[in-house]
N, C-alpha and C positions, 0 to 999 in steps of 0.2 A: 169426691175422690178424683175426678179429672183435674181439678185445680191443684191437688197435692202432687199428682203425677207430673203436671206441667212444671210445678216449682222444682220437683226433684230433677226432672230432665234439664232444666235451666242450670241448676246447681252443678250437675255432673258435666254439663257442657262447658262450664267455666274452668274445669281442671286443665284441659289442653292449653287454654289461653294462659292460665297461671303458670303452667309448666314452661311455656315459651318465654314468658316474662322472666322467670327465675333462670332459665337457660341463658338468656341474654345478659342478665345481671352477672351470672357466673363468668361469662365470657369477658365482660368489662372488668370485673375484679381480677381475672387471670391476666388480662392485658396490663392492668395497673401493677400487679405484682411482678410481671416479667420486666416491665420497664424500670422498676425500682431495684430488682434483685440481679438482673443480668449483668455480668462482669462487675459486680459490686466490689469484689476483692481487689480490682484494679485501683481503687481509690485509696488503698493503703490505710493509714490512720487518719486521713482527712485533715481536719484542723488539729494540728499536733498539740496546740495549747489546751484544747478540751480533752483530747485523748490522754494527755499527761495527768489531768485532773481525775479522770476515771481510774487510771492505774493507781493513783495515790489513794483514792477513795476505797480501794479494795484492801488497803493495808491497815485499816483501823476504823472503829466506829466514830471517833471524833473527827477524823479526816473526812469521812463520809458525810457526817452531819453538817460540818462547817464548810463543805464544798472546797476543800483545800486544793491548791494547784500542785503542791509538791508533798512528798512523803514526810517531810519534817513539819508540815503545817506552818510554813513561814508566811505565805500569802495565799489568799483565796482567789478563785476564779472571779471574773467580773460579771458573771451572770448568776441568776438564781439557780437553785440546785436540782429542781425536780427532774428535768430531762436527763441530767447527769446521774441522778439516782437510778433512773430506769436503765440507762446504759450500763451502770455498774452492776445492776441486778442481772442483766443478760450476761455480762462478762464473768460474773461470779458463777453462774450456772454453766455457761458454755466455754469458759476460758477467755482470757484477755487476748484479743486480736483486733485487727482493723475491721474484719468482717462482723464480729460480734457486737462492736459498738456502733456500726452502721445499721445493723439489722433492725433495731427498734424503730428508727425513723422510717425505714421502708414499710414496716408493718403499720405504723401510724398513718402513712400516706394511703395505704390500701384501706385502712379503717375509715379515713376521712371520705374516700370515694363512696363507701357503703353508707355512711351516715348521710351524706348529701343526697344520695338516691332516696333514702327514706324521707328526708325532709321535703323534697320536691314532689315525690310521688303522691303523698297523702292529699294535698290540695289540688294538684294539677294533673294527676294521672300517671299511669305507668310509663307512657312514652316520654313525658317530660322528665320523669325521674331517671330513666335510663340514659337519655341524652345528656342530662346534667352530670351523671356519673361518668359517662364517656369523656365529656369535655374536661372535667377535672382530672381524669386519669391521664390525659395527654397534654394538659397545660404545661408548657415548657418549664416555667420556673418551679412548679410543683415537683416535676420529675427531678430537677437539679437539686432542690433542697432535700427531697426525700432520699436522695442518694448520698447525703452528707451526714456528718455527726454534729451539725449545728442544731439549734433547738427549735427552729421555726415549724418543723413538721408537727411537733407536739403542741405548739401554740395553736395552729390551725385545728388540730384534732379536738382540743378542749374547748375552743371557741364554738365549734360545731355542736358539741355536746351541750354547751350552755344555750345555744340557739334552740336545740331540741326541747330543752326544759322550758324556755321562755314561750315557745309556741303553744305549749299546753294550756296556758292561760289561767291556771289555778294559783291560789295563794302560795302554797308550798312549792309550786313549780318555780315561782320567781326566786324564792329563797335558794332552791337548788341551783337555779341558773347563776345566781350571784356567787354561790359557793364554787361552782365550776369556773366562773370567771376569776375568782380568787386563786384557784389552782393554776389557771393559765397565767396569772400574774407571777406565780412562782416558777413559771417557765421563762418568761421574758419581760417581766415588770410592766412598765407603763405601756408597752406596745400592746398588751392585752386590753387595757382599759379604754383604748380607742373604740372598741366594739361595744362598750357599755351603753351608749345612747341607743344603738340599734336594738339591744336586748330589752331595755326598759320600754322603749316605744312599742316594740312588738308585743310585750306582755300587756301593756295598757290597752292595745287594740284587741288582743285575744281575750282579755278578761272583761268583756262587755257586761257580764251579769253582775259585777260588783258595783256598789255605789262608791263615790269618791272617798268617803271616810275609810271604808274597808281597803280600798286601794292604797291609801296613804299609810295605813297600818302595816300592810304587807310590804310596801316599799321601804318603810323604816326598818322592819325586821330584815329584809333582804340587804339593805345597806350595811347594817351592823354585821351581818354574816360575811359580806364581802370584805369589810375591814378586818374582821378577825382572821379569816382564812388567808387573805393576801398578806397581812402584816405579821402574822405569827412567826414566820421564819426570820425575816429581817430584824424584828424586835428581839427575838431570842439570840440572834447573832450579836446585836449591839449591846444587849444587857449582860452578855458574858464578859468577865474581866478580860482586858486586852491581852494579858500575858497567858491566857488560857485558850486562846483561839488564834487563827491566822489573821494577819493584817487584811483589811478589806481592800481587795485589788481595785485599781483604777480610781482611788479616792485620795484626797489630800488630808482628810480628817479621820481616817480609819473607821468609817461608819458605813454600814450597809444602807441606811436610809439616805445618806448622801449619794451613794451609787445610784439609788432609785431616781433621785431628783436631778442630779447633775449629769454624770456620764451617760446613763441610760435614759435621760430625759432631755434636759436643755441642750446638751451637746449634739443631739440629733438635729437640732434646728440651727445652732450657731456653733461654728467650729472654734476651737481654742485659737488664741492669737498665733498667727503663723510665725515660723522661724525667720529671723532676720535674713534679708536677701543675701548678704555676704556669706552666710553659712550655707544657704541653698546652693550658691554658685560653687562653693568649695567642695561640697559633697557630691553634687551631680549636675553638670551643666545641662544635661537632658532632663526634661520634666517627666517624672514618674507619678502618675495619678494613683492615689490609694483609694479614692472614692469615685463613684460614677458621677462625673461632673456635668450632668444635664441641667441646664439652667432652671431655677425654680420659677413657678408661675402656673396659671390655670391650665396651660396646654402642655405642661411638663410630661405628663403620662402619655401624651399622644406622640412623643418622640419615638421613632422606630426602635431605638435601642431599648427603651422600656416597654413599649407596646408589644413588641415581639415576645415578651416574656409571659404575658397573661391576657392580652386584649385582642386576640385574632377575631373574635366574634362580637366586637363592640356594638355594631349596628343592631344585631339580634338582641343583645342585652338591653339596649335602649328601647327597642320595640316591646320587649317583655314587660317593661315598666308601664308602657302607655296603652297597650292593647287589651289588657285584662280588665274585664268588668269588675267593679269594686263590690264584690260579694263578701259576706261575712267569712266564707270558707277560705278565701284567698287573700283578703286584704291584709291580714297580719303577716302573711308570708312576703307579700310585696313590700311592706314596711320594713321587714327584717332585711331582705336582700338589698333594697334600695338604700336604706340608711347605712348599712354595713359598707357598701361600696362608696357612698358619699363621704363618710367620716374618714375612712382610711385614704380615700382619694385626696381629700383636703390636706391631711397630714403629710402625705408623701409629696404633694405638690409644693408644700411650703418648707419641707425639711431641707435646709441649706447647710446642715452640719454633716455629721457622720451618716451617710446614706449609701446603702449597698443594694444592688439589684435584687438580691434574694428576699429583701423585705416585702417585695411585691407578692409573695406567696399568700399573704393574708387577703389579697384582692381576688385570688383565684376562685374561692367558693361562690361569692355573690355573682361574679361575672359568668361562671359556668351555669349557675341556677337561672339567672335572668335570660341568658342566651337560649337555654333549653325551653323556658317558658315562652319566649318570643317565637321560637321555631314552631312549637305546637300551636300557638295562636294563629300564626300565618297559615299553617296547614288547614286549620278549621275554617279560615275565612276564604279559602279558595285559591285557584291558580294565579289570579292577578296579584293578589297580596303576596303569594309565595314568590312570584317572579320579582316583584319589587324588593322584597327582603333579601332574596338571594343575590340580586344585582348589587344592592347596597353593601352587603358583606363582602362580595368579591372585589368591589372597588376599594373598600377599606383595606383588604388584604393586599391588594396591588400597591397601595400607597405604602404600607408598612414594609413590604418587600423592596419596592423600587427606590424609596427614599433612604433605605438603609445601605449597608456596605455592599450588597450584591448588585445594586443598580437596576435600572429599568430594562436593560437588555438581557438580563439573566434568563436562561432556559426555564428556571423555576416559575417565571411569570406565566407559563402555560397553565398552571393550576387555577389562578383567578380568571384567566381568559376562558378556560373551559366552563367555569361556573357562570360567567356572563352569557356564554352561548347557551348553556342549559336554561338560564332564566329567559332568554329570548325564545327558545323553543317552547317553554312552558306557556309563555304569553301567546305565542302564535297558535299553538294547538289547543290552548285553554284547557289543558289537562295537567294533573299533578305529577305523573310518573317521571317526566324529565328532571324534575327538581331533585330527585334522589341522586341522579348522576352529579348534579351541581353540588349537592350536599357532600357527597364523597370527595369532590374536588376541593371543597373548602377545608377538608380535614388534612390535606396533603402538607401544607406549610406548617401548621402547628405540630403535626406529627414529626416532620423532619426536624424542626427545632427541638422537639422533646427528645428525639433520639440522640441529639448531639452530645449531651452530658455522658451518655454511655460510651461513646467512641472518642470524644475529645473533651474531657472534663474541664480543662482549663485550670484556673486557680481553685484548688480544693478548699481553701479557707473561705473564699468568697464565691460560692457556687452560682452558676448562671448557665443559660442555654444559648448556643450561638451556632447556627448553621454555617455562617462564613468561617468561623473557627474550625469547624469540622472539615470544611472544604479546603482549609489552608489559606484562607483569605483574611487579611487584616480587617477586623471588625470595628476598628476605631476606638477601642476602649483602652489602649495602651498596653505595654508589656507586662505590667504587674497584674492587671485584672484578666488578661487573656491567656496566661500560662501559669503553671504551678512552679513556685520557687521553693525548693527544699532548703532548710537551714543548713549551713555548712557545718554545724555541730553534729549533723547526722553521721559524721565520719566514724566508722566502726573502730578504726585504730585509736581514735581519741578516747572512746569509752574503754577500750582495753588498757590503754596507758593509765587512765585515771584509776581504774580498779586495781591495777598492779602497784601504783605508787601512792595511793590514798593515805596509808598509814592509819592513824587513829582519829583522823579528822571526822567531825560529825557530818559535814557536807562533802559530797564527792567533788563538787565544783561550785563555784559562784559565777554568775553571769549578770550583766546589766539588765537584761530583759528576759521575760518568760519565753520569748520566741527562740532564743538560743538555748534555754534550759530544757525546753519540752522534749526534744529528741533524746536527750540523755536520760531523762526520767522514763520515757517510754521504753528505751532499750535496756535499761538496767534496773529500774524500779528503786533506785537509790535517791536520797535527798540531794537536790540541787537547788541552790539559792538563787532566786531571781531578785537581785538587789533592788531593782526599781520597778518591780511588778511587770505588767504586760508589756508596756512600751518604754520602760526605763524612767518614767516620770514620777512614780509614786515615792513620796518622802518617807520611806520605811526606815532607812538607816542613816545615821549621821556618820561622818568620817570617824569620829571617836568611837562610836559603837562598833563599827566594822573593824577598826584597829584592835579593839579589845577581843573580838572574836578571833582575829588572826593571831593575836598574842597567846590566846588560850589553846590554839591549835585546832579550833573548830573548822577553820577554812584554810586549806593549803594551796589550792589551785584556783585561778580566776581566768575565765575566757572572756576576752574583750573584743568588741567589734567597733567599727566606725573609725573616724579620723580625728586628728588632733583638735580641730576646731569644734568638735562636738563634745569634747571632754568635760566632765563634771569634776568637782573637787575630789570626789571619791575615786574617780578614774585616775586623776593625777597622783593621788596618794598611792594607788596600786602601782603606777609606773615607778614612783620613787622607792617603794618598799618591796618590789617584786623583781624577779629575774626572768627574762624571757626564756621559754623552753624551746629548744631547737625543733624546728618544724619536722625534721626527719624522724624525731622520736614519737610524734603523735599524729601527723597528718598523712593521709593516704589519698585524699581528694585534691584535685587541682585547686590552687588558690584563685579566688575571684577578686580582681583588683577593685571592682565596684563595691564589694562587700568584704573588706579585709577583716580577718580575725587573728588574734594572737593569744597564746597561752602563757600565763605567768605563774611562777611559783613564788609564794610569799616567803620572805626572809626577815621576819620581825624579831628583833632582839627583846629579851625579857627586861 
């Protein structure tokens, strides 16, 4: 009886501790939600290209399934459909608006924080789980991407679910993990498969009870599952007759599989051949960077521009990998987070093509997990270890801050200095409590960077976090990446003119690019033809095919942008067969000489 009473007393005594843990978790999730939802409506429709696709998806099942950019199903978006299906579902229930298409990503971000807590807590304890959740909640690039309508929030969410399945170490768990990886593939294609080595290695370590033949059998089944789930939608798209579906955006062969391999694969490493220098000079003597041009190489991610997005606790993450004893309970988790960080780190260090800062969101979970593990391990080893780890983290943060746009003399340097002083006090007194002050100081800079997308979002199409931008200081990324540029076709008078003068035309308007077409689709819900897809390079229409559309009256008005040296044969045909519309009839916004646009009415004789 005394033994039973002691056990009961111990069990009841665990309730307050559990309650405190759940209270802390609730606070972290509330913080994550607040940082993702506060002032979210200020972001408008975010990436207008994607928002136009969601509005189109609401107008028909075929448009929804084939991920059409426009309500006529002329061309598709150049990303897989799953994230946009989720956005369309929210818009269908709550109504189409900028807020409703951003809400799913904010919720996915909060969900990712909760999943990471669960994944880290089980092998390393409640403290590590809570710290990991907190660090992910305030990782600057995660806040930025979760406040956008880009797809990376859902990519991270499904990768974490796949990691949860792989850590279970059972045969069916690997099949489930690969199925979830296939789902992530239909969020962002090959970007998801970078995580595959981490998932497979994790399962191999966690499934220690299986012999190699059983492992091989389950891996074969899992590989088949991955192929079926990942390729089901691209194959369904390509096997549909071309005249019964949209053109595959950002491809030259009208194939979704080509999009997987080329635009969303090889072009991330090697850019297309640049425009000849004479054209660049004619268009803009000043250089406007479309991509974050941090030189590739093994130290690329240590550059302050990139490190400030996700790697504020890099020394703690490194210690998390090396300080844990290799026990069965923790080894599979270390393999997961270490391999995940390594594979994505290698890819992003080598990606010399289309590279944007928000891609780094996939590095946020492993860095948050490893940093939390490192912090707990240092705490267990005593004050001297804590002081060393705290000092290393503070010096690293000082480098990221000082070598960046704010410089070494910024008042914000007080945060890492305070952490160094706390480390010295911990060492001097040989007691742990001062390190708590230092830990709080280490949270200042990432939290300040994480708040910046709320108050100074910058380019909404290419989300990023930047404390200098929030403070009104040039962060060195150039005018395109550091501010938002609305398309001049957002002019409400233009939409009113087109609706009033459209007549019987199938398309309200034709434009060379989806960037010009998107605001009109968002504002009116009417078909707008993006003749060359996203950036005007897709060979969708020949001059003869467009002339036939104009002759039949399917297209009456064309909005052109750019200068004469950029003109294609199709644009020259429009100049020859169209009449410029007086600006006073359709323009209410001031003209931008760097981005000229003109409206033409086609006058094609039968």
